[in-house]
N, C-alpha and C positions, 0 to 999 in steps of 0.2 A: 245760461248763459252772461260765462265772464261780465266781473264790471265797467263802464265808457270810464278811464281813466285819463287821460292828456287831450285839448284845442276841441274842447267838446263845451259848449258856456252852460253853465249850471242854472238853476233857478232858484239852489236855495244851497245860500251861507250861515254853514253853524260857525261862529267861532270860538274860542278861550279867549278870556282875558288879561292877565299877568301873563309878564315877559310874551304875550302872542299882539296883542292891539292896542295894549300900556308896554312901556317900557318897564314900570315897577311893579312889584309885589308888594300887595298893601300890610299885610301884615308885617311884615320889615320897615314900612317906611310908622304903621305904629308904635313899632318896637322901642324908633328914640326916642316917643314922651314915658319913655318910664325905661329907659337906658340897658334897656338888652336887646339892640338891634344883633350885634352878633349869636347869639344867644335858641333868638325865632330865626331867625338866617337861615342857622343849622338845621335848624329842623324842619324852615322851607325846602332848601335843597336837597337835603334827602329824602321828605316825600314826595319832588317833584320828579327825583332820582327814579321812585318806584323802590327803595328801601322801606318807606314806613309803609305803614294802611292808613290812607286818607283820614279816614275821619279821626284817626286817636290822633294825628299830628294834627291835626286842627283843632281838635278840642285842647290839646295841651297849648296851643299856646294863646289861646283866646283865652285862657284859664289866668293864663301870667297879666292880662291886660284887667282880671276885676279891680273895680274903683274907678278903673283911670272915667274922665270927667267926659261925658257923650260930643265936647264942642270939639275936641281936637280929631274931632274924624272929618268936620271940617278945615280944619288943617292939613291935616294929612290929603282930601286930597286934591286942598293947591298944588301939592307936594306933581300931581299927574302930569304926565310926557304921553302922547298918543307916540305911539312908530311909527318911522319912516314908511308913507307908503299907505296907513291907516283909512284915511280919510279918502282917497283916488280909490282906492280898491272897491270901498262902502257906495261911493256916487257910482262908478262904473256900471257897479255889479245891478245897482237899485235903475243906473238909467234907462238900463237893457231891461226889464222887467225881474229879478231878480228877488227877493222877501232875502233878509235879513238878519239873524239872532245870533244876543253877545250869550253867551253860556259858559257864566263861571262858579269855580269852586269858591271861592271869595265872596263876598259880600254886596247887594242887592242897593247900600247906601250907596259905593260907587260906581255897580254896576249902571243906575239906575243916570245916573249925569256920563257915564262915558257912551251910555248908547243915543241919551238927546246930543250929546255934543255931532257925534257921529253921525247919524240918521239911520241907529239900528229900527227895523223894523219893533224887534223887540228884548227883554232883556231876564237871564234869570240867575238867580244868585241866594243865597243864605242871608239868612236875613241876624245882624249882632241881637240879642236881650239887652235892650236897657230899659235903667230900672231906676228913680226918683234921678232923671238929666245922669246918670252914672253906666258905664259896661256893669252890666252883673257877671260878665266871664266865660259865658256861654253864648249857644248859638242853639236859635228854635231848631227845633224838629219838626219834621225830618231833617237830616243836613243832607246838603245836594254835593254826590260825589262822580266818584266815575261813570257809574249805569245809568245814575239819573239826566248825566250830559251824552252817553249816547239814548234812550230812553228821551228823550229831546228831539233828539233829529229825528227820531220816528216818530213822534208826534208831530210833528214839523211837516213831515212827508203826509202823514194821512191828511194834515189840515186841508193841506197844498191842492191835493190830492195828486199826485208826481211820485215817482219812482225813486231811492235812493239813489238809483243811478246817476241820480240829475240834481245831485249837493254836492256840493266840498265842504270839509271843514279843516279848519287848523285850528292846531295846540301846541305844545313845549313840554306839555310834564305825565308821565305815566298815569296821570287822570285821567289825559286825555287819550288814551290808547285805546279803545274802545267806541269809542266815538267817532274817532279817525277810519277802521276798520269796516263800520257800517256805511262810512257816505261812500259815493258814487268816486270823489276821489279825496284821500287823506293827507292830508300834507303835516309834517316835522316839521314849524320856524322856525330857529335858534335851536331846536332841541335838545338836550342830554343824550347826552351818546347814548345810553340807552334805549331811550325814544328812538333816536336813527334810526339805529341798529333795526329793532322791529318795524318800523316806516315802512326803511328798506325793504324788507321782507314781506310785504304782505304786497299782494295782487292792483292792488287800489294805490296803496305808496308812492308821495316821493316826497324828498327830503332836502331841503332848502336851506342852507348857512348861514350863502353870504347876501348879500341883496337884501331888498329890504321889499314889503307886502308886496308889491306888484307885481311881484313872482306870481300867485297866485292867479293873478289876469293874465299871465303870459300864458299858461298851464291849461287854461280856459281858450289859447288860441284867440284873445284879443292881441287887438297892434296897436304900440304904444299912442297913435294917430285916434285911437277907440277912446282910449284913458280921458275919462269928467272931472278935467283941476277945480 
């Protein structure tokens, strides 16, 4: 049976965080504190386009932060701005009984704050290693990347006792593709060109290039009058 695509209200939302639920890439923000934003942002962009191995690119960028005082994590977190429509998306889906999970290849120090702020039911991300109040330049193993996102979606469907077709997933980078493909409705939101192309060719895919995250509600058949603002 083909996956249910549009106009069906989903019971699970699995969302990427950076450049999806929030407007920033947090490693790029941290790079400001060592004067290496351009270098790290270039690696981030290539990794999100699928030109670099996600795990290798993550390790390379984090290694550059070795010795940085952990207090900068709080300073970087203050820069976080929520993507337009994110709050309405989460509130509306939760008001209609959906479970919402934030699943990121980024870091728990940021997903925890964003999940709490927006009301996600849970969050999953990598852990930055800190010793003596400073970043060691390493990520605690295992590193969560593309496959971890797909497995998170499958774990949550099993936990909730629902069919994968009752899920919606959203992301913008190459490391989101396996998760988007596994969902009942996989949405590429303001995504990289190769990601948009791949999702457009998925039988369960939708591409949103303009507008805000409330587009995901319209895709599920919600009317604006039903939005929880």
